[in-house]
C-alpha positions in Angstrom: 130.8 91.7 189.1 128.4 89.0 187.8 128.0 88.6 184.1 124.4 88.6 182.8 123.1 85.2 181.9 120.7 84.6 179.1 118.0 84.1 181.7 118.7 87.4 183.3 118.5 89.2 180.0 115.4 87.3 179.0 113.7 88.1 182.4 114.6 91.8 182.1 113.2 92.0 178.5 110.0 90.0 179.3 109.3 92.2 182.3 110.0 95.5 180.6 107.3 97.9 179.8 107.4 97.0 176.1 104.0 96.3 174.6 105.1 93.1 172.9 107.5 90.6 174.4 108.9 87.4 172.8 109.2 84.2 174.8 112.7 82.8 175.0 111.6 79.6 173.2 110.4 81.6 170.3 113.2 84.1 169.9 114.2 82.5 166.6 110.7 83.0 165.3 109.7 86.5 164.4 106.3 87.6 165.6 104.9 90.0 162.9 102.3 91.2 165.4 105.0 93.0 167.3 105.8 95.3 164.3 104.3 98.7 163.8 101.6 98.4 161.1 102.5 100.2 157.9 99.9 102.2 156.0 100.0 105.0 153.4 100.4 108.6 154.5 98.6 111.3 152.5 100.0 114.7 151.7 97.5 116.2 154.2 98.6 113.8 156.9 102.3 114.7 156.5 101.6 118.4 156.7 99.2 118.0 159.6 101.7 116.0 161.6 104.4 118.6 160.9 102.2 121.5 161.8 100.8 119.7 164.9 104.4 119.5 166.2 105.1 123.2 165.3 108.0 122.2 163.0 109.3 123.8 159.8 109.9 121.6 156.8 113.7 121.6 157.3 113.4 120.7 161.0 110.8 118.0 160.3 113.0 116.6 157.5 115.9 116.3 160.0 113.7 114.3 162.4 113.0 111.9 159.4 116.5 111.9 158.0 115.3 113.1 154.6 115.7 116.4 152.7 113.4 119.3 153.2 112.7 119.2 149.4 111.4 115.7 149.9 109.1 116.8 152.7 107.8 119.6 150.4 107.1 117.0 147.7 105.2 114.8 150.1 103.1 117.7 151.3 102.3 118.8 147.7 101.4 115.2 146.8 104.2 114.9 144.2 105.7 111.9 146.1 104.5 109.5 148.8 106.5 108.6 151.8 108.0 105.1 151.7 110.5 102.8 153.3 112.0 103.8 156.6 110.8 107.4 156.3 107.2 106.1 156.1 107.7 104.0 159.2 109.2 107.0 161.1 106.2 109.1 160.1 103.8 106.4 161.5 105.8 106.1 164.7 105.8 109.9 165.1 102.1 110.0 164.6 101.4 107.1 167.0 104.0 107.8 169.7 104.9 111.4 169.2 107.7 113.2 167.4 110.0 112.8 170.4 109.9 109.0 169.9 112.0 109.4 166.7 114.4 112.1 167.9 
């Protein structure tokens, strides 16, 4: 069995269906444009996303790896999503809840 070379790995990555690829010559540089844009999520947006997917607060919380109490606080406007949970919300909104499963 032939071991994958750097070229084979690079070729597979570059020709994958990913929306953003990085040239081998720039692998050490990080292209910020490949990242998901981060923006604030309002209480109404959190609740709307959850209801659109037909999920209870506890199940939605499991998708986001947070507590159901935190989801409740987000939906009531007591707290705002931040960090990795905010990124997960944005990904779920843009690509669907299944993308973060």
